[in-house]
N, C-alpha and C positions, 0 to 999 in steps of 0.2 A: 268246339275245341278251344276257342278263345276264352271261354269261362274257365276251363281247366288251367290254362296258362295264367289267367288273372288270379285264380286262387293260389296257384303255386308261387306266384310272385309276391302275393300278400304274406304268405307264410314265410318265405325266404327272407324278405325284406321288411320285417316287422317295423312298423312306425307307431309309437304310442300316441294316443290321443292327448292333446295338450290340456284339455278341460278337466276339471275335477270330477272324477268318477271312481267307482269302486274297482274298475279294472281299466287299464290303459289300452287293451286290445279287444274291446267289445266288438268292433266291426269285424274283425277276423273271426272271433268266435261265432258270431251270428252267420257269417258266410259259410263257415264249416258246417253248421247245423242245417242250413237251407240248401246246401249244394246237392245236386242230383247225381249221386255217385254212379248209379246204374247206367244212366244215359251217357255219362262221361266215359265209362269203361267200354261201352259199345262203340262210341265214337272213336276212341283211341284204337281199339281193336280194328275197326274198319279202315282207319287211316293207315295203320302199319300193314295190314293185309293188302292194301291197294298197291303198295310198293313190293312187297314180298308175299305173294298169294299163299294162304293157308299157314302163315308162320304162327298165328295165334288161332287156335281152334278149340271148340268145347271138348271137355273131357266127359266121356260117358262111362267112366269106370264105376260109378256108383258109390264110391267111398264117401265117408261122412264129411270130408273136407271139400267136396264138390259143390259148387254153387253155380247155377245157370245164370249167365249174364242177363238173359231175357227176363228171368224171375226177379233180379234185382232192380231193374229199371221200372217195374210195375209198382214199386213201393213208393 
């Protein structure tokens, strides 16, 4: 959960790199590419469901916009 909060803070409070480079936000870009989104989604779901049981649950409707959180974390 702390990794999710850290990434959120990096995005919200963008600070450019002071050295000469082709992009001033290289660190943030790399963090976004390396971030484990599937694991983070499961962690946040479990955290919220701890306080409000079954508030967030998997959808088994089978529509094309359905993505299993378990499948995302395997990638």
